[in-house]
SERORO-336069 format. One record per residue (C-alpha): y, x, z. Coordinates in pm, 1 decimal. Layout:
BEGIN
Y/X/Z
...
This chain:
BEGIN
-1081.9/-3219.8/296.9
-846.9/-3007.3/476.5
-459.2/-3003.3/446.3
-327.9/-2649.0/336.0
11.6/-2533.2/232.3
59.3/-2350.5/-97.0
279.2/-2037.9/36.7
431.6/-2025.2/-313.0
685.8/-2284.3/-198.5
809.3/-2024.0/60.1
840.0/-1722.6/-186.7
1163.5/-1633.6/-109.3
1106.1/-1583.5/248.1
781.1/-1374.9/188.4
902.5/-1075.1/41.5
888.7/-815.2/347.3
643.2/-802.2/634.1
881.1/-951.7/932.4
954.0/-1244.6/686.5
600.7/-1293.0/610.3
515.4/-1290.2/992.3
810.1/-1540.4/1092.7
732.7/-1785.5/764.6
370.3/-1803.8/879.2
453.4/-1903.2/1256.7
666.4/-2180.1/1115.3
397.6/-2288.1/881.9
140.2/-2276.3/1174.5
394.7/-2447.3/1396.5
402.5/-2761.8/1141.9
18.5/-2805.7/1199.4
-113.6/-2637.9/881.6
-415.6/-2460.7/948.2
-500.5/-2358.4/583.2
-279.9/-2150.7/338.8
-286.7/-2010.6/-39.0
-142.1/-1690.7/-67.3
106.6/-1677.9/-377.8
456.4/-1536.8/-442.5
423.5/-1283.4/-153.9
563.8/-951.5/-139.1
309.3/-634.8/-94.2
160.2/-637.3/227.3
-169.5/-466.2/336.4
-487.0/-745.1/319.8
-583.4/-615.6/657.9
-252.9/-684.8/804.5
-195.4/-1007.2/644.3
-552.1/-1090.8/761.0
-441.2/-981.2/1143.9
-106.0/-1195.8/1112.3
-341.8/-1514.4/980.3
-585.4/-1466.7/1256.6
-341.5/-1465.3/1514.2
-170.7/-1785.0/1414.1
-527.9/-1940.7/1325.4
-446.0/-1966.2/984.2
-695.0/-1925.0/720.9
-627.2/-1797.4/365.8
-854.3/-2016.2/111.3
-727.6/-1946.2/-216.3
-524.0/-1704.0/-365.5
-281.8/-1665.7/-714.2
-304.3/-1321.2/-886.4
-183.4/-1161.3/-1217.6
-390.8/-1204.9/-1529.4
-375.9/-814.0/-1513.3
-512.9/-768.3/-1201.1
-811.4/-1028.0/-1290.8
-889.0/-854.7/-1601.1
-862.6/-525.8/-1522.5
-874.3/-475.2/-1135.6
-1173.9/-731.7/-1065.4
-1363.4/-515.1/-831.4
-1065.9/-412.7/-576.7
-971.1/-773.5/-595.3
-1266.9/-894.7/-477.3
-1272.6/-650.4/-198.6
-943.0/-757.1/-91.4
-1080.8/-1111.0/-57.8
-1328.8/-1004.7/168.4
-1092.9/-872.1/388.5
-889.8/-1173.9/349.2
-1209.9/-1417.0/430.2
-1095.8/-1589.3/99.6
-1358.8/-1726.9/-164.3
-1133.1/-1864.5/-415.5
-945.3/-1614.3/-682.5
-721.7/-1802.9/-872.5
-482.5/-1735.0/-1181.9
-147.1/-1917.9/-1164.0
-72.9/-1994.5/-1516.1
-220.4/-1886.4/-1834.2
-64.3/-1613.6/-2027.6
168.2/-1693.4/-2293.3
-37.8/-1543.3/-2568.9
-329.9/-1797.7/-2472.6
-137.5/-2093.2/-2534.9
-190.6/-2209.7/-2883.0
-469.0/-2348.6/-3086.1
-492.0/-1961.1/-3265.7
-554.7/-1797.7/-2941.4
-699.4/-2049.2/-2671.7
-1043.8/-1949.1/-2768.9
-1014.5/-1592.8/-2675.4
-926.2/-1694.9/-2303.6
-1305.7/-1738.2/-2211.1
-1395.5/-1412.2/-2375.2
-1152.8/-1226.3/-2189.1
-1221.4/-1375.0/-1848.9
-1595.2/-1444.4/-1870.9
-1697.2/-1082.8/-1723.3
-1433.9/-1094.9/-1443.7
-1550.5/-1464.1/-1320.1
-1896.4/-1351.0/-1349.4
-1850.2/-1057.7/-1111.9
-1666.0/-1302.2/-884.3
-1968.9/-1536.5/-873.2
-2207.4/-1267.9/-825.6
-1987.7/-1175.6/-506.7
-1985.3/-1518.8/-407.7
-1642.5/-1590.4/-524.0
-1511.3/-1845.0/-747.8
-1235.7/-1813.4/-1017.1
-990.1/-2057.8/-1001.3
-721.9/-2202.8/-1292.4
-422.6/-2355.8/-1225.1
-303.4/-2598.8/-1470.2
49.8/-2711.8/-1599.6
153.6/-2940.4/-1841.3
118.3/-2761.1/-2134.2
-277.0/-2757.2/-2130.1
-245.9/-3112.2/-2214.0
-81.0/-3071.0/-2570.2
-295.2/-3168.5/-2842.2
-407.8/-2891.6/-3113.8
-476.9/-2943.2/-3471.1
-826.1/-3044.6/-3423.9
-683.9/-3344.4/-3206.0
-843.6/-3176.9/-2873.4
-610.0/-3093.6/-2570.7
-559.1/-2742.6/-2497.1
-750.5/-2838.2/-2152.1
-1050.1/-2955.4/-2349.9
-1094.9/-2611.5/-2532.7
-1050.2/-2401.5/-2201.6
-1330.9/-2640.4/-2010.1
-1546.8/-2553.5/-2333.8
-1538.1/-2179.5/-2276.4
-1644.5/-2126.4/-1905.5
-1896.2/-2353.2/-1692.4
-1805.0/-2489.0/-1363.6
-1983.5/-2236.2/-1173.6
-1774.5/-1972.5/-1314.5
-1414.2/-2150.0/-1343.7
-1287.3/-2393.6/-1096.3
-971.7/-2591.4/-1163.5
-694.9/-2610.2/-909.9
-562.8/-2939.5/-1055.5
-191.9/-2985.5/-981.4
-101.7/-3364.6/-958.1
280.4/-3300.0/-1060.2
201.1/-3108.7/-1371.2
-95.3/-3346.3/-1458.0
152.8/-3653.8/-1477.9
419.4/-3410.8/-1647.5
186.9/-3351.7/-1938.1
135.6/-3723.2/-1973.2
-231.2/-3733.6/-1891.7
-403.3/-3992.0/-1634.4
-439.2/-3819.8/-1293.4
-729.0/-4056.4/-1203.9
-905.8/-3974.2/-1533.1
-875.8/-3603.5/-1485.5
-1028.3/-3622.0/-1125.1
-1346.8/-3759.5/-1289.8
-1335.2/-3529.2/-1557.4
-1330.5/-3224.8/-1351.7
-1549.2/-3350.1/-1051.2
-1738.7/-3047.4/-1058.7
-1454.6/-2820.0/-1086.2
-1193.7/-2908.4/-803.5
-1268.6/-2765.2/-462.5
-916.1/-2687.9/-453.9
-600.9/-2924.9/-548.2
-245.0/-2913.5/-540.0
-45.5/-3195.8/-404.0
268.8/-3230.0/-558.2
505.9/-3548.8/-580.8
748.3/-3622.3/-886.2
1065.1/-3807.9/-844.1
1345.2/-3889.2/-1094.3
1696.8/-3814.6/-1115.4
1848.1/-3983.4/-1382.7
1678.3/-3876.7/-1685.8
1505.0/-3558.6/-1544.1
1185.6/-3562.2/-1317.7
1206.8/-3356.7/-1016.7
944.1/-3202.3/-748.0
942.1/-3383.0/-419.9
784.6/-3399.2/-87.9
438.6/-3565.8/-118.3
525.2/-3935.2/-21.7
874.8/-3896.9/-138.6
820.8/-3935.6/-517.0
643.0/-4181.1/-748.9
288.4/-4058.6/-758.8
29.7/-4291.1/-579.8
-101.3/-4048.2/-301.1
-304.1/-4293.9/-103.3
-512.0/-4381.9/-436.5
-522.1/-4020.8/-537.0
-673.1/-3920.7/-186.6
-901.7/-4209.3/-191.2
-1026.1/-4119.5/-512.3
-1060.9/-3736.6/-394.5
-1235.1/-3859.2/-84.8
-1488.1/-4042.7/-326.0
-1577.3/-3770.0/-555.9
-1628.3/-3578.1/-239.7
-1611.6/-3209.2/-377.4
-1262.6/-3098.6/-297.0
-1260.3/-2858.5/36.7
-856.1/-2798.4/23.2
-558.1/-3014.0/-60.9
-270.9/-2763.6/-96.2
95.0/-2892.7/-53.1
306.8/-2697.0/-344.3
686.7/-2749.9/-416.0
804.5/-2496.1/-647.3
1171.2/-2623.5/-615.1
1305.7/-2785.3/-319.6
1612.6/-3001.9/-299.8
1727.9/-2844.3/62.4
1494.1/-2651.9/279.1
1143.0/-2555.1/149.3
1023.3/-2543.0/517.8
1134.0/-2899.2/562.7
964.1/-3018.3/271.5
638.4/-2850.2/362.6
675.1/-3041.8/713.3
770.1/-3392.5/542.8
463.1/-3354.6/329.9
231.2/-3264.5/607.7
340.1/-3541.5/798.5
315.5/-3792.3/492.5
-38.5/-3674.6/462.5
-124.4/-3699.3/817.2
26.2/-4053.8/819.5
-208.2/-4198.3/562.9
-519.9/-4044.3/723.2
-573.0/-3728.1/567.9
C-alpha cells in the first residue's frame, strides 16, 4: 500500500499551469510519489503527465464531474490513458440522488459509463461523504442502496475515513463490508474544537490510524492510501507534510 496525496487539499494552488508545476514540485519534495488529481484548473493532460513524469509522480486516481462521467465517457477514458491512471472517480453524488425517492436511479444512470470504463481497463470509483450513512424509510442506509446497484467490478469505493466517522458509522466494519471495493482510500483525521469536529492532519486527530492501517493491510486490497484534508488550520502544504511524516513513522 502506497502513500499518496489527494491534490484537492491544494486546490487553491492548482489553478494555473505555473502554480500546478510549483505545487507538484513541493508535493514531490515532501516524499510523495503518488497523487490524485482533483480540484485542478484546466491543463492539457499531456502536459500534466509530462510534469508528473519529470517529478517521478504517478497519477493514480481522479475526481470528475458527474456530467463528464455520464456524457463524455469516451474522452474521459482517453484522457486517463494519457495520464496513465486506471481509477476514474466521482467526488460526490449529485444532489438529486440523495434520497430514497431517487437513489435507485444512480445505478441505472452510471451503469453504462462504468461498463465502458471496465472494458477499457479502468474502474469507476465512488467517494463517500457522511450522507450515505443516512437511513432511508426502509431502514437501510443510502450506502447499502448504492452498493446493491453496481457490482464491485464496476464500482469501487474510495472510502474516506473522516466522513465515515462523521456519519456515525464504524470504520472497521465498513472496511470489511467494502473489502472487495477499496483499491483506494482517503486518510483524513478528525479532531474537535469545542462542540465542532474539524479536519486535521493524519495523526493529529482522534481516529485510530495505526489500527486502520493494520486493518487495511490485513484485508490486502488497497493499493493507495491518499492523504486528504479539505480544510486546513494553516498551510495545506504543512498539513500534507505532517500527514506523510506521521504515516511513515507508523510504518506505512
